[in-house]
N, C-alpha and C positions, 0 to 999 in steps of 0.2 A: 504494500500500500504506500502511496506517496503523499502523506499528509504532513507537510512541513508547516512550521509556524509561518511559512512563506505565504500563507494565504492560499496554499494549494489545496487545501481541503477545508472543509468547513470546520475542521478541527483546529485548524491553524489559527483561528481568531483568538487573540489573547486578551482583548479587552472586552468588558461586559457592558453592552449597551443594547437597546431595543428600539426598532423603528416602528412607529404606529401609523397605520394607514386606515383612515376611516372614510367610508363612503364608497360608492360603486364607481369603478374606473370607467364604466360605460355610461354614466349618467352625469348630469350637470351639477350634482351635489358635491359638497366638499369631501375630501378623502383624508383620513388620518392614519398614519403609519407608525407603529412602535417597533424599534429594532434593538435587540441585545447584541452587543458586539459591533455597534455602529461606527466606532472610531478606529477600527482595525484596518486591514488592508483592503477589504471589500466594501465595508459599509459606506465610507465617504463617496466612493465611485458610484455605488448604487443610488445613494441619496441625491447626488448631483444630477445623474441621468434622469431619474424619475421626476425630479422637480423641473428639469428643463422641458420634459415632455408635457408636463401639466401647464407650464407657461405657454407653450406653443398651442395647446388646446384651449387656452384661456379659462382654465379650471383652477379652483383653489385646492391646495394640498398642504397638509401639515405633516412634517416628519419629526419624530421625537426619538432621541437616543436615551436608552436606559443605562444608568451608570451607578457605580458605588461611590464615585467622587463628585460631589456637588460643584467642585471647582474645575472639573474636566474641561479642557479647551475644546471649543467647537465652533463651527461656522455660525455667523449671526442668524442665518435663516433656519437653523436647526434648533428645536426646543430640547430641553434636557429634563430628565426625571430620574430621581434616585430610586433605589429599590425600596427604601423606607416610604417614599411618597407613593410608590406603586401599591403598597398595602392599604393606603388610605384614599386613593383617588376614586372619584365617581365617574371619571371619563370613560368613554367607550372607544374601541378601535376596531375598524373593519378588518385589518390585516396586522398580524404580529409576525415579525421575522426574528427567529431565535438563532443567533450565531455565536454566542459567548462560549469561550473555552480556551484553556491554555494551549500553547503550541506543543504538538506532540513530538517534535524533533528538536526542542530546545536543549535537552540534556538526556543523559543515559537513563534507561528505564529501571531505576531502583524501585524497591517496593513502595517507598514513600513518594517517589515521583509518579508512579502509577496511580496512587491514591489521589494525588493532587490533580492529575489529568482527569480523573473521573469526577471528582468533586467540582471542578471548575465548569463542568458541563451539567451535572445533575442539579446543583443548587440553583443556578439561574432558571433552569427549566421548571423546577419545582415552584419557584416564585411566580413564574408566568402562569402555571397551572392553577395556583391558588387565586391569582387575579381573575383568571377566566371563570373559575368556579363561582366566585361571588358577584361577577358582573351581571347586571340585569340585561344589558344589550351585548350579546356575545359577538366576538369577532366572526367574520365570514370566512376567514382562512388563517391557519397557523402554518407558516413555512419554517421548518426546523432543520438546522444544519446537521450534516453527517459527513462521511467521507467514503471514498471507494475502498478504504480499508475494511469496510463491512464484509466484502467478499473473501477476505483472506488471501493467502498466496495460492494462485492457481495457474501460474506460468503463462503459456501462450493461448489458453482457452478463451475464446470470446465470451464476455460477460455482459448480459443485459439485465434490465430490472427484474426479470423473471428467473434469473440464475440463482443457484444455491450458494453456499459459503463454505469456507474451511475455517475451523476454529483456531484462533490465536488471540493475542492480547488486543491487537488492533480491531479485530472483529468484535470482541466483547465490549470494548470501549464504545464503538459505534452502535452496537445493538442495544446496549443498556440505555444509551442516549435516545435512540429512536423509539424504543418501547415506552419510555417515560413520556416522550412528546405525544405519542399516539393516544395517551389517556385523555387528551383534549377532546377526542371524539365522544367520550362519555358525557360531555357537556354539550354535545351537538355541534362542535366546531370541526369542520373539515381540516385535514392535515395533509401537507405536502412535504415529504422528506426529500432533501436534496443532498445526494452523495457526490461530493465535490472531488475532482482530481487535482493535479498540480496546476495551480493558477499562474499563468504567464503574464508578467508585465514588469518592465525595468524599474518601476517605482517601489517594488516590494516583493515579498515572497522569495521563493528559491532563486529566481533569476537575479534578483538584486544582490543576493549573497554571492552569486557566481561571477558577477561582472568584474570585480577586482582581480581575482586570479586569472580569469580568461584574458582580460586586458593586458595583464603582465606576461601572458604567453605561457602560463603554467596550468591552464585548464586541461582537463582530460577526462577520459571515460572512467566509469566505476566498474571494477571487476572485468568480466569478459565483454561487457557492453551489450549483451544480448537481451537483457531484461527490458520488458515493455514499460514505457512511461505513458500513462493516460493523462493528458493535459487539457487545459481549456484557457483561452485568452481571458483576461479580466473583463474585457468589453463583452464577450459572449456570456460570461458568468452573469454579469449585470443584465444583459439582454434576455437571457433565459429566465431569470427570476421574475423580471417584469412580465415576460410572456406567460409564465405559469400563473401569476396573479391575474392577469387579464383573462386568460382562458377559464380559470376557476370562477371568477366573479361573473363572467358572461354566462356561464353554465350553472350558476349557483342554484337556480330553481330546478335544474334538470341534471343534477350531478350524482344520481344514484346508479349510473351505469357501471359495469365492471369491465376493466381493461387489463391488459397484460401487466401493467404496472400498479394495479390495485393491491392494497395490503389488507390482510384480514384484521377485522376489529370485532369487538364484542357487541356491536350494534350496527345500525344501518347508515351511520354517518360515514361519508366517503373518506378514504385515506389513500394517497398515491405516493409513489417514489419515482424520482427522476435522477438519472446519472448526469451530472454536470461535467461532461468531458467532451472534447472535440471528436468528430467522426473518424479522425485519422491519427491514432496513437502511433508513437515512434519508439524505436529501441533507444537505449541510452547512448549507444554508439552514434546513431543518427542525430540524436539531440545534441551531443557534444560537437559533432562536425558542423551542424547547422548553426549553432551559436558561434563557433569559431569563424565560420564564413561570414556571418553577420557582422562580427567585430573585426574581421580581417586580421585574425590572430591564429597562430599554429595551435594544434591540439595533440601534441605528441605524448603527453604524460598519461599514465594509467595508475589508478589506486587499486591495489590488489584486494581481492575478497578477504584474504587473511588479515591484512592491515585494517580494513574497514570493520571487521568483527572485533579485532583487538581494541580499536579505539572506541567504537560505539556500542559494543556488546549486542544485546538483543535488539536494540533499536536499529542495528545495521540492516535489518530486513526491509526497512523503508528504502534503502539505497540499492540493495542487492537483488531483492525479489520483486519482479514486476507484475503488473496486472493489465490485461487487455480489456478495458471497460468501455463499452459503447453506449452512446446516448439514444437508444432505440425509442424511448418514450417521447423525447423531444422531437425526433425526426418524424415519428408517426403523427404527432400533433401538428406538424407543419412548421416547426421553428427552422429558420434559415440562418446558418452560421455566418457571421461576418468573417471569421478567420478559421477556415476549414483545415488549413495546413499550418505547421509550426513556422515555416518561413514567413507566411503572411502575418502571423501573430507577432513575430519579432520586428519585421520591417514596417508594419503599419502602426506601431505603438511607440516608436522611438522618437 
């Protein structure tokens, strides 16, 4: 699984904020959005894009970031709400986006680190569920983050939303997070789980960390370079989430149908899962050569599998073991990718 704090996976979001969207995106009424993890790598880009779209449509939109720090820096057009305020507010939100969680690749996976990774996802989600439970006007949709690590290590096997999983720590972390978020359906709130791959943009995530060594000419492949990397450009991550919101709200009154990406729940409230990855995953070797070409730098070096395991321990699975995860649900729903190839994602975002 490739879930770096890079913003490569929904895991990767280290700050806890929440965007509130209220109102129907297809009506002339106001929209309020609440986001946890809003100040991370993905939240600001999402907020900027959806607010720009609403301005073009001449519609009113309020975006709120949920935070533990009342002094958290934020853009002037973003509202802020603390977790304490969330327990008392009588506001209602049409859409909640749950992205909070510590970076899975920030440090080695000691027992205490694993507990921290789990708690950083579970506690914010529990806070959102408590808010949903007591809200008189329920959200029309909860989008909850996850990562392609849910599938576990499965080599070159193509994986879609209907695929099974292999059990490992990354799967358990994702699955516990997903299962908790699905409890929102018990309150009549539809849920969309977004399993995010490696998010590509030079402003942050894995790519930002690699820029310095690659520019210095010491970038190189990991292990034998044959492992598959399932990636998505940040622009497409943002576009896909907005697409999911619009699709679900447009079909809000007719959303009881069952699709290949439907999840089982204890009631009739719909729950869906989406792989947020590009349709053309690449090997680590191809990724390395493509980045080198983009930066006009050589890529002669290789970090051996032995060294990666020695340095990173169990966490080295994120670097050594690949996953071929495909965005079948998005493609079936009609989403058009802006960056279908890695080269496009690099060249059109610099």
